[in-house]
Each structure stands twice: as structure tokens, then as C-alpha cells.
C-alpha positions as CSV (number, residue, x, y, z in Angstrom):
1,M,-0.1,0.1,-0.1
2,T,1.4,3.4,-1.0
3,T,1.7,6.4,1.3
4,Q,-1.0,8.1,-1.0
5,N,-3.4,5.4,-0.7
6,T,-3.0,5.1,2.9
7,N,-3.5,8.8,3.4
8,Q,-6.6,8.7,1.2
9,Q,-8.1,5.8,3.7
10,Q,-7.5,8.0,6.6
11,N,-9.1,10.9,5.2
12,R,-12.1,8.7,4.3
13,F,-15.2,9.6,6.2
14,L,-18.0,7.0,6.8
15,R,-21.6,7.2,7.3
16,R,-22.9,5.8,10.8
17,S,-24.2,2.6,9.4
18,D,-20.7,2.0,7.6
19,A,-18.9,3.2,10.8
20,A,-20.8,0.5,12.8
21,E,-19.9,-1.8,10.2
22,Y,-16.0,-1.0,10.1
23,V,-15.7,-1.4,14.1
24,R,-17.6,-4.6,14.0
25,T,-15.6,-6.0,11.2
26,R,-12.3,-4.7,12.4
27,F,-12.6,-5.0,16.3
28,G,-14.7,-7.6,16.7
29,F,-17.3,-6.2,19.2
30,P,-20.6,-5.3,18.7
31,C,-21.3,-1.9,17.3
32,S,-24.7,-0.7,15.6
33,K,-25.7,2.5,13.8
34,Q,-28.3,3.2,16.8
35,W,-25.6,2.6,19.4
36,L,-23.7,5.2,17.6
37,A,-26.6,7.6,17.3
38,K,-27.2,7.0,21.2
39,L,-23.6,8.0,21.8
40,A,-23.4,11.0,19.8
41,T,-26.4,12.3,22.1
42,T,-25.2,11.1,25.4
43,G,-21.3,11.3,24.9
44,G,-18.8,8.6,25.3
45,G,-19.0,7.7,21.3
46,P,-16.3,8.5,18.9
47,S,-15.7,11.9,17.4
48,Y,-17.8,12.6,14.2
49,R,-18.1,15.7,11.8
50,K,-21.4,16.7,10.0
51,A,-21.6,16.7,6.2
52,S,-24.7,18.8,5.9
53,R,-27.3,17.1,8.0
54,F,-25.4,13.7,7.9
55,P,-23.2,12.5,10.7
56,V,-19.7,11.1,9.3
57,Y,-16.6,9.3,11.1
58,A,-13.2,9.6,10.0
59,I,-11.8,6.2,10.3
60,E,-8.6,7.2,12.6
61,D,-11.3,8.6,15.0
62,L,-12.8,4.9,14.9
63,D,-9.9,3.2,15.5
64,A,-8.8,5.5,18.5
65,W,-12.5,5.2,20.0
66,A,-12.6,1.6,19.6
67,Q,-8.9,1.0,21.0
68,A,-9.7,3.1,24.0
69,R,-12.7,0.9,24.7
70,L,-10.4,-2.3,25.0
71,S,-8.9,-3.3,28.3
72,A,-5.4,-4.3,29.2
73,P,-4.8,-7.9,28.4
74,M,-6.0,-10.4,31.1
75,R,-5.3,-13.6,32.2
76,A,-8.4,-14.5,34.3
77,T,-11.2,-12.3,35.7
78,G,-9.8,-9.1,37.6
79,L,-6.3,-10.3,36.9
80,L,-4.1,-8.3,34.5
81,A,-1.8,-10.1,32.3
82,D,1.1,-7.2,32.5
83,K,1.2,-7.2,36.1
84,G,2.3,-10.6,37.0
85,G,-1.0,-11.8,38.3
86,E,-1.9,-8.9,40.5
87,N,-5.4,-8.3,41.5
88,V,-6.8,-5.2,39.9
């Protein structure tokens, strides 16, 4: 992939339904357009912009938001993998 193709993909915006599909496919956790709409009003969702009246999401914003939702690696419930098995 060339630098130009990478820049074009990073500057691409997705509509809400496509953004939800992107998160489901790339990160493997549930995400729906309805949930993104709820988060847009209550907070806690990915950053978005408006194209006229339509919300659009940048891929890099979706990636950052999804990564922030993930916990640290764990070996068991309540034990962090990188803490040598310490209780959280």
C-alpha cells in the first residue's frame, strides 16, 4: 500500500451505518448505527463531523475510540496479564 493510498484511506469518512460495520469487522465487538446515534447524543462515542445534516466518522477516530474501549490484557477475571497476576 502506498503512502498516497494510506492517506486517502485515513481521510475517508464513513456514514453511521458504515462506521458501525467497520468497528464490528475490524475490532470484532458489537456496534450498531443506533448505538453510535445514542452515543452521539449522550457522549462517550467516537468523534464525528457533520456533512450537511449527516454525521460522518473518520476512520482514525473510529480506530482511536475502539482501541480506548479495550482493556489491558488479562489472564483471568480481575487479573491483569502484565502485572504478574496482581489483583486489580
